[in-house]
C-alpha positions, 0 to 999 in steps of 0.5 A: 500499500504506497503512501500507507503508514502503519503505526504501532498500537499502543495500548491507550491509556487509563486516562484515554480509556475513561475519557471515551466511556465518558463520551459514550464509546461502547467499544471503549467499555468493551476495552475497559473490561477486558482489560481489567476483569482478570484482575477484579476476579483475582481480587474476589477470589483472593478473599476465599469466596466461592466463584458464584459469590466472586461473580456477584462481586465482579458484577456489582463492581462493574456496576460501581464502574459505571455508575462512577466513571464520571466522577473520577477525579483522578482517571489515570488511577482508574486501576487502582480505584477498581481494585479498591472497589472489588475489594470493598465488594467482596469484604461486603459478600464475605461478611466478616471484613479482612479475614483473608487480606493477608499482608506482611507488614501493615505499614505497607496499606497506611503510614503515620501520615494517612497517605495510602501505600500501594497493595501489591495488585495495585502496584503491579496494575498501576504499572501493567500498561505496556511492556513492564508487566510482561517483562517482571512476569518474564522475570518469574521463574517457569512455574510461577508464570504458569501459576499466574496463568492459570490464575488470570485465565478467563473462564476462570479456573478453580483452585481444585483444577490448578492444584490437579494441573500443577500437582500443587496443594490447594492450600498453598496456591493463595500463599504461592500467588502472594509470594509471586505477586511480591517478586512481581511488584519487587522486580517492578520496583527495582527497574 
């Protein structure tokens, strides 16, 4: 094709995606859901919910996004907002607060000044655009890459199916996932 330039497809920023959704672009809504669906599901699963409850959390999270996309103060923080919303909805469904949310150190979440410290999900999510997340995942050992791939499948796999596929005890999947996310976060921070 003479005279035609081919541009590399650059992933649109969260801000661009939010603006397109606000303008009524239905395709943008599809891209938004496609981008964040695995993360919303992972947040719901991390609270120990049954698959049906995870589906409820996902559905309510997307409803909250639709209701509030016009009111977001900082569209560049869309991913962090979605993670926080999914976490809050998962806590409501679980009915007992942060029962299954494990952290190494509470200071990862708050400082004495009251400023929010990013969670591992938010850290990975905020850097997920472009090649950084893929590079961090490629840096992980092969078995960790495989576990992440199974955890992020759409439709999602049950922990029992993942356990069978990887010959891994079901009870070690969540803690291993947390270690993997921490490794990926540390790799990204050190870049």
